[in-house]
ChimeraX commands (.cxc) that place a marker at each C-alpha (Angstrom):
marker #1 position -28.05,56.32,2.98 radius 0.5
marker #1 position -25.30,56.94,0.44 radius 0.5
marker #1 position -25.16,60.57,-1.03 radius 0.5
marker #1 position -23.84,60.01,-4.70 radius 0.5
marker #1 position -22.43,62.42,-7.33 radius 0.5
marker #1 position -22.47,61.34,-10.81 radius 0.5
marker #1 position -19.73,62.74,-13.32 radius 0.5
marker #1 position -20.69,62.68,-17.09 radius 0.5
marker #1 position -24.45,63.17,-16.23 radius 0.5
marker #1 position -25.28,63.72,-19.92 radius 0.5
marker #1 position -23.98,60.67,-21.14 radius 0.5
marker #1 position -25.60,57.27,-21.57 radius 0.5
marker #1 position -23.87,55.71,-18.52 radius 0.5
marker #1 position -24.36,58.94,-16.51 radius 0.5
marker #1 position -28.04,58.94,-17.34 radius 0.5
marker #1 position -28.36,55.22,-16.49 radius 0.5
marker #1 position -26.72,55.73,-13.12 radius 0.5
marker #1 position -28.86,58.63,-12.30 radius 0.5
marker #1 position -32.06,56.69,-12.99 radius 0.5
marker #1 position -31.05,53.85,-10.96 radius 0.5
marker #1 position -30.05,56.19,-7.81 radius 0.5
marker #1 position -33.18,57.77,-8.11 radius 0.5
marker #1 position -35.14,54.62,-8.28 radius 0.5
marker #1 position -33.56,53.45,-5.06 radius 0.5
marker #1 position -34.16,56.14,-2.64 radius 0.5
marker #1 position -33.85,53.93,0.55 radius 0.5
marker #1 position -30.17,53.20,-0.49 radius 0.5
marker #1 position -29.01,56.12,-2.33 radius 0.5
marker #1 position -29.37,59.90,-2.71 radius 0.5
marker #1 position -28.56,61.69,-5.77 radius 0.5
marker #1 position -26.42,64.64,-4.15 radius 0.5
marker #1 position -25.00,66.08,-7.41 radius 0.5
marker #1 position -24.64,65.72,-11.14 radius 0.5
marker #1 position -21.62,66.88,-13.21 radius 0.5
marker #1 position -20.58,67.49,-16.94 radius 0.5
marker #1 position -18.15,69.43,-18.57 radius 0.5
marker #1 position -18.78,73.05,-19.71 radius 0.5
marker #1 position -20.45,73.62,-22.96 radius 0.5
marker #1 position -22.42,70.31,-22.94 radius 0.5
marker #1 position -26.21,70.43,-23.37 radius 0.5
marker #1 position -26.80,68.66,-19.93 radius 0.5
marker #1 position -25.51,71.37,-17.91 radius 0.5
marker #1 position -28.13,73.44,-16.20 radius 0.5
marker #1 position -30.72,70.69,-16.85 radius 0.5
marker #1 position -32.76,69.12,-13.88 radius 0.5
marker #1 position -31.04,65.54,-13.42 radius 0.5
marker #1 position -33.89,64.46,-11.26 radius 0.5
marker #1 position -35.29,65.40,-7.56 radius 0.5
marker #1 position -34.37,68.98,-8.14 radius 0.5
marker #1 position -30.54,68.31,-8.79 radius 0.5
marker #1 position -29.32,70.51,-11.51 radius 0.5
marker #1 position -26.27,69.42,-13.69 radius 0.5
marker #1 position -23.35,71.52,-13.03 radius 0.5
marker #1 position -19.89,72.06,-13.83 radius 0.5
marker #1 position -18.62,72.95,-10.16 radius 0.5
marker #1 position -17.01,69.79,-8.79 radius 0.5
marker #1 position -15.97,71.23,-5.59 radius 0.5
marker #1 position -19.50,72.29,-4.65 radius 0.5
marker #1 position -20.86,68.96,-5.76 radius 0.5
marker #1 position -18.50,67.01,-3.59 radius 0.5
marker #1 position -19.27,69.10,-0.53 radius 0.5
marker #1 position -22.50,67.39,-0.23 radius 0.5
marker #1 position -21.41,63.87,-1.40 radius 0.5
marker #1 position -19.93,60.76,-0.11 radius 0.5
marker #1 position -19.16,59.08,-3.25 radius 0.5
marker #1 position -18.44,60.24,-6.70 radius 0.5
marker #1 position -18.84,57.99,-9.58 radius 0.5
marker #1 position -17.09,58.57,-12.78 radius 0.5
marker #1 position -17.28,57.09,-16.11 radius 0.5
marker #1 position -15.86,59.93,-18.16 radius 0.5
marker #1 position -12.13,60.24,-19.86 radius 0.5
marker #1 position -8.90,60.08,-18.21 radius 0.5
marker #1 position -7.92,63.71,-17.75 radius 0.5
marker #1 position -11.43,64.50,-16.42 radius 0.5
marker #1 position -11.18,61.67,-14.12 radius 0.5
marker #1 position -7.92,62.57,-12.49 radius 0.5
marker #1 position -9.15,66.14,-11.97 radius 0.5
marker #1 position -12.18,64.80,-10.27 radius 0.5
marker #1 position -9.98,62.52,-8.09 radius 0.5
marker #1 position -7.94,65.33,-7.01 radius 0.5
marker #1 position -11.03,67.16,-5.98 radius 0.5
marker #1 position -12.22,63.88,-4.03 radius 0.5
marker #1 position -9.08,63.80,-2.14 radius 0.5
marker #1 position -9.52,67.58,-1.17 radius 0.5
marker #1 position -13.04,66.78,0.02 radius 0.5
marker #1 position -12.31,63.42,1.35 radius 0.5
marker #1 position -14.97,61.87,-0.70 radius 0.5
marker #1 position -14.65,58.34,-2.02 radius 0.5
marker #1 position -14.76,57.45,-5.71 radius 0.5
marker #1 position -15.93,54.70,-8.21 radius 0.5
marker #1 position -14.11,55.04,-11.41 radius 0.5
marker #1 position -15.12,53.07,-14.58 radius 0.5
marker #1 position -13.14,55.47,-16.90 radius 0.5
marker #1 position -11.00,53.39,-19.58 radius 0.5
marker #1 position -8.07,54.38,-21.66 radius 0.5
marker #1 position -5.75,55.56,-18.75 radius 0.5
marker #1 position -2.02,55.26,-19.45 radius 0.5
marker #1 position 0.50,54.01,-17.16 radius 0.5
marker #1 position 1.17,57.53,-15.69 radius 0.5
marker #1 position -2.44,58.30,-15.19 radius 0.5
marker #1 position -2.83,54.90,-13.30 radius 0.5
marker #1 position -0.01,55.87,-11.04 radius 0.5
marker #1 position -1.63,59.12,-10.26 radius 0.5
marker #1 position -4.79,57.36,-9.45 radius 0.5
marker #1 position -3.23,55.08,-7.33 radius 0.5
marker #1 position -1.52,57.97,-5.42 radius 0.5
marker #1 position -5.01,59.34,-4.78 radius 0.5
marker #1 position -6.02,56.04,-3.39 radius 0.5
marker #1 position -3.37,56.59,-0.60 radius 0.5
marker #1 position -5.80,59.17,0.85 radius 0.5
marker #1 position -9.26,58.08,-0.08 radius 0.5
marker #1 position -10.96,54.75,-1.02 radius 0.5
marker #1 position -11.31,54.33,-4.81 radius 0.5
marker #1 position -12.86,51.35,-6.69 radius 0.5
marker #1 position -11.23,51.40,-10.05 radius 0.5
marker #1 position -12.46,48.77,-12.58 radius 0.5
marker #1 position -12.44,48.68,-16.42 radius 0.5
marker #1 position -15.70,46.69,-16.21 radius 0.5
marker #1 position -18.19,46.39,-13.51 radius 0.5
marker #1 position -20.19,43.45,-14.70 radius 0.5
marker #1 position -20.22,40.58,-12.29 radius 0.5
marker #1 position -20.10,38.21,-15.36 radius 0.5
marker #1 position -17.13,39.87,-16.77 radius 0.5
marker #1 position -15.22,39.37,-13.48 radius 0.5
marker #1 position -15.96,35.96,-13.49 radius 0.5
marker #1 position -14.80,35.66,-17.07 radius 0.5
marker #1 position -11.51,37.08,-15.95 radius 0.5
marker #1 position -10.87,34.36,-13.63 radius 0.5
marker #1 position -11.86,31.78,-16.15 radius 0.5
marker #1 position -9.39,33.22,-18.66 radius 0.5
marker #1 position -6.65,33.09,-16.36 radius 0.5
marker #1 position -7.34,29.56,-15.53 radius 0.5
marker #1 position -7.74,28.57,-19.00 radius 0.5
marker #1 position -4.29,30.04,-20.19 radius 0.5
marker #1 position -2.61,28.34,-17.41 radius 0.5
marker #1 position -4.26,24.97,-18.13 radius 0.5
marker #1 position -3.89,25.09,-21.93 radius 0.5
marker #1 position -0.42,26.23,-21.95 radius 0.5
marker #1 position 1.76,27.63,-24.88 radius 0.5
marker #1 position 0.45,25.16,-27.28 radius 0.5
marker #1 position -2.66,27.41,-27.67 radius 0.5
marker #1 position -2.41,30.84,-29.45 radius 0.5
marker #1 position -4.60,33.43,-27.60 radius 0.5
marker #1 position -6.42,36.17,-29.41 radius 0.5
marker #1 position -8.90,38.71,-28.03 radius 0.5
marker #1 position -11.82,40.13,-29.88 radius 0.5
marker #1 position -14.03,43.01,-28.74 radius 0.5
marker #1 position -16.63,45.08,-30.29 radius 0.5
marker #1 position -18.44,48.30,-28.96 radius 0.5
marker #1 position -20.54,50.99,-30.14 radius 0.5
marker #1 position -19.30,53.59,-32.79 radius 0.5
marker #1 position -18.88,56.42,-30.17 radius 0.5
marker #1 position -16.25,54.60,-27.99 radius 0.5
marker #1 position -13.06,56.63,-28.34 radius 0.5
marker #1 position -10.49,54.02,-26.91 radius 0.5
marker #1 position -9.21,50.92,-28.46 radius 0.5
marker #1 position -8.62,48.04,-27.19 radius 0.5
marker #1 position -11.26,48.33,-24.52 radius 0.5
marker #1 position -10.27,48.35,-20.83 radius 0.5
marker #1 position -11.99,45.18,-20.58 radius 0.5
marker #1 position -10.04,43.61,-23.45 radius 0.5
marker #1 position -6.84,44.78,-21.85 radius 0.5
marker #1 position -7.85,43.31,-18.39 radius 0.5
marker #1 position -8.54,40.10,-20.17 radius 0.5
marker #1 position -5.22,40.32,-21.83 radius 0.5
marker #1 position -3.62,40.77,-18.53 radius 0.5
marker #1 position -5.49,37.89,-17.02 radius 0.5
marker #1 position -4.43,35.54,-19.83 radius 0.5
marker #1 position -0.63,36.65,-19.47 radius 0.5
marker #1 position -0.86,36.18,-15.79 radius 0.5
marker #1 position -2.01,32.61,-16.37 radius 0.5
marker #1 position 1.24,31.88,-18.32 radius 0.5
marker #1 position 3.37,33.93,-15.65 radius 0.5
marker #1 position 4.11,36.75,-17.89 radius 0.5
marker #1 position 3.19,40.40,-18.18 radius 0.5
marker #1 position 0.93,41.57,-21.01 radius 0.5
marker #1 position 3.51,44.23,-22.20 radius 0.5
marker #1 position 5.86,41.43,-23.09 radius 0.5
marker #1 position 3.15,39.60,-25.02 radius 0.5
marker #1 position 0.56,41.93,-26.58 radius 0.5
marker #1 position 0.29,42.45,-30.38 radius 0.5
marker #1 position -2.22,45.24,-30.80 radius 0.5
marker #1 position -2.13,45.77,-34.64 radius 0.5
marker #1 position -1.57,43.87,-37.86 radius 0.5
marker #1 position -1.44,45.49,-41.23 radius 0.5
marker #1 position 0.46,44.58,-44.33 radius 0.5
marker #1 position 3.00,41.76,-44.57 radius 0.5
marker #1 position 3.36,40.96,-40.94 radius 0.5
marker #1 position 4.98,37.74,-41.02 radius 0.5
marker #1 position 3.98,34.54,-39.11 radius 0.5
marker #1 position 2.32,35.07,-35.68 radius 0.5
marker #1 position 4.89,35.37,-32.99 radius 0.5
marker #1 position 4.89,32.34,-30.61 radius 0.5
marker #1 position 3.20,33.13,-27.14 radius 0.5
marker #1 position 1.83,36.50,-28.27 radius 0.5
marker #1 position -1.60,37.92,-27.32 radius 0.5
marker #1 position -3.51,39.41,-30.06 radius 0.5
marker #1 position -6.28,42.06,-29.93 radius 0.5
marker #1 position -8.83,43.18,-32.32 radius 0.5
marker #1 position -11.30,45.99,-31.82 radius 0.5
marker #1 position -14.48,46.23,-33.65 radius 0.5
marker #1 position -16.79,49.44,-33.77 radius 0.5
marker #1 position -20.26,49.95,-34.81 radius 0.5
marker #1 position -23.79,50.67,-34.08 radius 0.5
marker #1 position -25.03,50.80,-30.33 radius 0.5
marker #1 position -23.20,47.60,-29.38 radius 0.5
marker #1 position -22.96,47.90,-25.61 radius 0.5
marker #1 position -19.94,45.56,-25.39 radius 0.5
marker #1 position -18.90,42.08,-26.48 radius 0.5
marker #1 position -15.66,40.41,-25.66 radius 0.5
marker #1 position -14.31,36.86,-26.83 radius 0.5
marker #1 position -11.06,35.34,-25.83 radius 0.5
marker #1 position -9.94,32.71,-28.37 radius 0.5
marker #1 position -7.51,29.75,-27.70 radius 0.5
marker #1 position -6.50,28.21,-30.81 radius 0.5
marker #1 position -4.15,25.10,-31.39 radius 0.5
marker #1 position -3.79,22.64,-34.09 radius 0.5
marker #1 position -6.87,20.85,-34.44 radius 0.5
marker #1 position -9.04,22.42,-31.56 radius 0.5
marker #1 position -10.22,25.91,-30.53 radius 0.5
marker #1 position -11.58,27.07,-27.07 radius 0.5
marker #1 position -13.68,30.44,-26.87 radius 0.5
marker #1 position -14.93,32.16,-23.73 radius 0.5
marker #1 position -17.22,34.99,-24.38 radius 0.5
marker #1 position -19.24,37.71,-22.53 radius 0.5
marker #1 position -21.96,39.88,-24.25 radius 0.5
marker #1 position -23.39,42.95,-22.64 radius 0.5
marker #1 position -26.93,43.82,-23.90 radius 0.5
marker #1 position -27.77,46.57,-21.56 radius 0.5
marker #1 position -25.69,49.04,-19.39 radius 0.5
marker #1 position -27.91,48.25,-16.60 radius 0.5
marker #1 position -25.46,45.41,-15.65 radius 0.5
marker #1 position -22.59,47.83,-15.42 radius 0.5
marker #1 position -24.86,50.26,-13.28 radius 0.5
marker #1 position -25.77,47.46,-10.75 radius 0.5
marker #1 position -22.02,46.81,-10.16 radius 0.5
marker #1 position -21.23,50.36,-10.06 radius 0.5
marker #1 position -23.68,50.86,-7.25 radius 0.5
marker #1 position -22.32,47.78,-5.35 radius 0.5
marker #1 position -18.97,49.59,-5.67 radius 0.5
marker #1 position -20.60,52.56,-4.12 radius 0.5
marker #1 position -21.88,50.84,-1.25 radius 0.5
marker #1 position -18.42,49.17,-0.77 radius 0.5
marker #1 position -16.35,52.40,-0.91 radius 0.5
marker #1 position -18.79,54.32,1.20 radius 0.5
marker #1 position -18.41,51.75,4.07 radius 0.5
marker #1 position -14.59,51.94,3.65 radius 0.5
marker #1 position -14.78,55.99,3.78 radius 0.5
marker #1 position -17.09,55.61,6.92 radius 0.5
marker #1 position -14.21,53.56,8.49 radius 0.5
marker #1 position -11.63,56.04,7.58 radius 0.5
marker #1 position -10.02,53.52,5.28 radius 0.5
marker #1 position -8.09,54.26,2.04 radius 0.5
marker #1 position -6.80,52.36,-0.96 radius 0.5
marker #1 position -7.44,51.32,-4.59 radius 0.5
marker #1 position -9.74,48.25,-5.02 radius 0.5
marker #1 position -11.36,46.54,-8.00 radius 0.5
marker #1 position -14.39,44.33,-8.46 radius 0.5
marker #1 position -13.10,41.05,-7.03 radius 0.5
marker #1 position -12.75,43.09,-3.84 radius 0.5
marker #1 position -16.22,44.45,-4.21 radius 0.5
marker #1 position -17.68,41.11,-5.09 radius 0.5
marker #1 position -15.66,39.02,-2.38 radius 0.5
marker #1 position -13.89,37.04,-5.16 radius 0.5
marker #1 position -10.66,37.08,-3.33 radius 0.5
marker link #1:1,2 radius 0.2
marker link #1:2,3 radius 0.2
marker link #1:3,4 radius 0.2
marker link #1:4,5 radius 0.2
marker link #1:5,6 radius 0.2
marker link #1:6,7 radius 0.2
marker link #1:7,8 radius 0.2
marker link #1:8,9 radius 0.2
marker link #1:9,10 radius 0.2
marker link #1:10,11 radius 0.2
marker link #1:11,12 radius 0.2
marker link #1:12,13 radius 0.2
marker link #1:13,14 radius 0.2
marker link #1:14,15 radius 0.2
marker link #1:15,16 radius 0.2
marker link #1:16,17 radius 0.2
marker link #1:17,18 radius 0.2
marker link #1:18,19 radius 0.2
marker link #1:19,20 radius 0.2
marker link #1:20,21 radius 0.2
marker link #1:21,22 radius 0.2
marker link #1:22,23 radius 0.2
marker link #1:23,24 radius 0.2
marker link #1:24,25 radius 0.2
marker link #1:25,26 radius 0.2
marker link #1:26,27 radius 0.2
marker link #1:27,28 radius 0.2
marker link #1:28,29 radius 0.2
marker link #1:29,30 radius 0.2
marker link #1:30,31 radius 0.2
marker link #1:31,32 radius 0.2
marker link #1:32,33 radius 0.2
marker link #1:33,34 radius 0.2
marker link #1:34,35 radius 0.2
marker link #1:35,36 radius 0.2
marker link #1:36,37 radius 0.2
marker link #1:37,38 radius 0.2
marker link #1:38,39 radius 0.2
marker link #1:39,40 radius 0.2
marker link #1:40,41 radius 0.2
marker link #1:41,42 radius 0.2
marker link #1:42,43 radius 0.2
marker link #1:43,44 radius 0.2
marker link #1:44,45 radius 0.2
marker link #1:45,46 radius 0.2
marker link #1:46,47 radius 0.2
marker link #1:47,48 radius 0.2
marker link #1:48,49 radius 0.2
marker link #1:49,50 radius 0.2
marker link #1:50,51 radius 0.2
marker link #1:51,52 radius 0.2
marker link #1:52,53 radius 0.2
marker link #1:53,54 radius 0.2
marker link #1:54,55 radius 0.2
marker link #1:55,56 radius 0.2
marker link #1:56,57 radius 0.2
marker link #1:57,58 radius 0.2
marker link #1:58,59 radius 0.2
marker link #1:59,60 radius 0.2
marker link #1:60,61 radius 0.2
marker link #1:61,62 radius 0.2
marker link #1:62,63 radius 0.2
marker link #1:63,64 radius 0.2
marker link #1:64,65 radius 0.2
marker link #1:65,66 radius 0.2
marker link #1:66,67 radius 0.2
marker link #1:67,68 radius 0.2
marker link #1:68,69 radius 0.2
marker link #1:69,70 radius 0.2
marker link #1:70,71 radius 0.2
marker link #1:71,72 radius 0.2
marker link #1:72,73 radius 0.2
marker link #1:73,74 radius 0.2
marker link #1:74,75 radius 0.2
marker link #1:75,76 radius 0.2
marker link #1:76,77 radius 0.2
marker link #1:77,78 radius 0.2
marker link #1:78,79 radius 0.2
marker link #1:79,80 radius 0.2
marker link #1:80,81 radius 0.2
marker link #1:81,82 radius 0.2
marker link #1:82,83 radius 0.2
marker link #1:83,84 radius 0.2
marker link #1:84,85 radius 0.2
marker link #1:85,86 radius 0.2
marker link #1:86,87 radius 0.2
marker link #1:87,88 radius 0.2
marker link #1:88,89 radius 0.2
marker link #1:89,90 radius 0.2
marker link #1:90,91 radius 0.2
marker link #1:91,92 radius 0.2
marker link #1:92,93 radius 0.2
marker link #1:93,94 radius 0.2
marker link #1:94,95 radius 0.2
marker link #1:95,96 radius 0.2
marker link #1:96,97 radius 0.2
marker link #1:97,98 radius 0.2
marker link #1:98,99 radius 0.2
marker link #1:99,100 radius 0.2
marker link #1:100,101 radius 0.2
marker link #1:101,102 radius 0.2
marker link #1:102,103 radius 0.2
marker link #1:103,104 radius 0.2
marker link #1:104,105 radius 0.2
marker link #1:105,106 radius 0.2
marker link #1:106,107 radius 0.2
marker link #1:107,108 radius 0.2
marker link #1:108,109 radius 0.2
marker link #1:109,110 radius 0.2
marker link #1:110,111 radius 0.2
marker link #1:111,112 radius 0.2
marker link #1:112,113 radius 0.2
marker link #1:113,114 radius 0.2
marker link #1:114,115 radius 0.2
marker link #1:115,116 radius 0.2
marker link #1:116,117 radius 0.2
marker link #1:117,118 radius 0.2
marker link #1:118,119 radius 0.2
marker link #1:119,120 radius 0.2
marker link #1:120,121 radius 0.2
marker link #1:121,122 radius 0.2
marker link #1:122,123 radius 0.2
marker link #1:123,124 radius 0.2
marker link #1:124,125 radius 0.2
marker link #1:125,126 radius 0.2
marker link #1:126,127 radius 0.2
marker link #1:127,128 radius 0.2
marker link #1:128,129 radius 0.2
marker link #1:129,130 radius 0.2
marker link #1:130,131 radius 0.2
marker link #1:131,132 radius 0.2
marker link #1:132,133 radius 0.2
marker link #1:133,134 radius 0.2
marker link #1:134,135 radius 0.2
marker link #1:135,136 radius 0.2
marker link #1:136,137 radius 0.2
marker link #1:137,138 radius 0.2
marker link #1:138,139 radius 0.2
marker link #1:139,140 radius 0.2
marker link #1:140,141 radius 0.2
marker link #1:141,142 radius 0.2
marker link #1:142,143 radius 0.2
marker link #1:143,144 radius 0.2
marker link #1:144,145 radius 0.2
marker link #1:145,146 radius 0.2
marker link #1:146,147 radius 0.2
marker link #1:147,148 radius 0.2
marker link #1:148,149 radius 0.2
marker link #1:149,150 radius 0.2
marker link #1:150,151 radius 0.2
marker link #1:151,152 radius 0.2
marker link #1:152,153 radius 0.2
marker link #1:153,154 radius 0.2
marker link #1:154,155 radius 0.2
marker link #1:155,156 radius 0.2
marker link #1:156,157 radius 0.2
marker link #1:157,158 radius 0.2
marker link #1:158,159 radius 0.2
marker link #1:159,160 radius 0.2
marker link #1:160,161 radius 0.2
marker link #1:161,162 radius 0.2
marker link #1:162,163 radius 0.2
marker link #1:163,164 radius 0.2
marker link #1:164,165 radius 0.2
marker link #1:165,166 radius 0.2
marker link #1:166,167 radius 0.2
marker link #1:167,168 radius 0.2
marker link #1:168,169 radius 0.2
marker link #1:169,170 radius 0.2
marker link #1:170,171 radius 0.2
marker link #1:171,172 radius 0.2
marker link #1:172,173 radius 0.2
marker link #1:173,174 radius 0.2
marker link #1:174,175 radius 0.2
marker link #1:175,176 radius 0.2
marker link #1:176,177 radius 0.2
marker link #1:177,178 radius 0.2
marker link #1:178,179 radius 0.2
marker link #1:179,180 radius 0.2
marker link #1:180,181 radius 0.2
marker link #1:181,182 radius 0.2
marker link #1:182,183 radius 0.2
marker link #1:183,184 radius 0.2
marker link #1:184,185 radius 0.2
marker link #1:185,186 radius 0.2
marker link #1:186,187 radius 0.2
marker link #1:187,188 radius 0.2
marker link #1:188,189 radius 0.2
marker link #1:189,190 radius 0.2
marker link #1:190,191 radius 0.2
marker link #1:191,192 radius 0.2
marker link #1:192,193 radius 0.2
marker link #1:193,194 radius 0.2
marker link #1:194,195 radius 0.2
marker link #1:195,196 radius 0.2
marker link #1:196,197 radius 0.2
marker link #1:197,198 radius 0.2
marker link #1:198,199 radius 0.2
marker link #1:199,200 radius 0.2
marker link #1:200,201 radius 0.2
marker link #1:201,202 radius 0.2
marker link #1:202,203 radius 0.2
marker link #1:203,204 radius 0.2
marker link #1:204,205 radius 0.2
marker link #1:205,206 radius 0.2
marker link #1:206,207 radius 0.2
marker link #1:207,208 radius 0.2
marker link #1:208,209 radius 0.2
marker link #1:209,210 radius 0.2
marker link #1:210,211 radius 0.2
marker link #1:211,212 radius 0.2
marker link #1:212,213 radius 0.2
marker link #1:213,214 radius 0.2
marker link #1:214,215 radius 0.2
marker link #1:215,216 radius 0.2
marker link #1:216,217 radius 0.2
marker link #1:217,218 radius 0.2
marker link #1:218,219 radius 0.2
marker link #1:219,220 radius 0.2
marker link #1:220,221 radius 0.2
marker link #1:221,222 radius 0.2
marker link #1:222,223 radius 0.2
marker link #1:223,224 radius 0.2
marker link #1:224,225 radius 0.2
marker link #1:225,226 radius 0.2
marker link #1:226,227 radius 0.2
marker link #1:227,228 radius 0.2
marker link #1:228,229 radius 0.2
marker link #1:229,230 radius 0.2
marker link #1:230,231 radius 0.2
marker link #1:231,232 radius 0.2
marker link #1:232,233 radius 0.2
marker link #1:233,234 radius 0.2
marker link #1:234,235 radius 0.2
marker link #1:235,236 radius 0.2
marker link #1:236,237 radius 0.2
marker link #1:237,238 radius 0.2
marker link #1:238,239 radius 0.2
marker link #1:239,240 radius 0.2
marker link #1:240,241 radius 0.2
marker link #1:241,242 radius 0.2
marker link #1:242,243 radius 0.2
marker link #1:243,244 radius 0.2
marker link #1:244,245 radius 0.2
marker link #1:245,246 radius 0.2
marker link #1:246,247 radius 0.2
marker link #1:247,248 radius 0.2
marker link #1:248,249 radius 0.2
marker link #1:249,250 radius 0.2
marker link #1:250,251 radius 0.2
marker link #1:251,252 radius 0.2
marker link #1:252,253 radius 0.2
marker link #1:253,254 radius 0.2
marker link #1:254,255 radius 0.2
marker link #1:255,256 radius 0.2
marker link #1:256,257 radius 0.2
marker link #1:257,258 radius 0.2
marker link #1:258,259 radius 0.2
marker link #1:259,260 radius 0.2
marker link #1:260,261 radius 0.2
marker link #1:261,262 radius 0.2
marker link #1:262,263 radius 0.2
marker link #1:263,264 radius 0.2
marker link #1:264,265 radius 0.2
view
């Protein structure tokens, strides 16, 4: 049985994770629930007598895996604590910059970490399809990535949109940093050949929608994924928990992603 600590316990994803952990007592135990000081969730019962706290070290002393869908600075602080306590981690936080990603990988030298912008099985299949389409369709097709999320999301483009961009760029044998166009405003001139454009929409309670558009003269190919429930992310995250818990039990470290978890490689 895997002892799980949930960071961001007061948020939507945290609450969904807690509910799923509690619903599967034969596989998981809710060991701890965490949130930042001053949030309404702190001090409340998260379930099974576990009180939401702000003490990361105390939480990890009784945990095997920390699941973190919070924000970059908090995630890195949590990973440092995981390394101190030799606790595995599942990270779904988006918006990490290059330096923060390097710091995450450094922690992965000591503990096993699953780091994925999107833990949906469908999205991970989508990534493979996009890379293959970009390779097959070639430079005659322009690539645009459109994503929409709920109005409370704080980063743009979404982590999943960026991963889709990376997949498309890989299909063309290039790095996304060389091709990405993140904003258009005013007189922009013609579209730069070979670029990968992004558009981010925000509104309502949209869980997550991503469409990759391949457009050429006379035809268009669209590959899309629409999430209607956060439960699909929860299911993927708990599969990741089982994956890193097994790695921890064997004394293995490293940074892994959902294709590793799902056996897609």
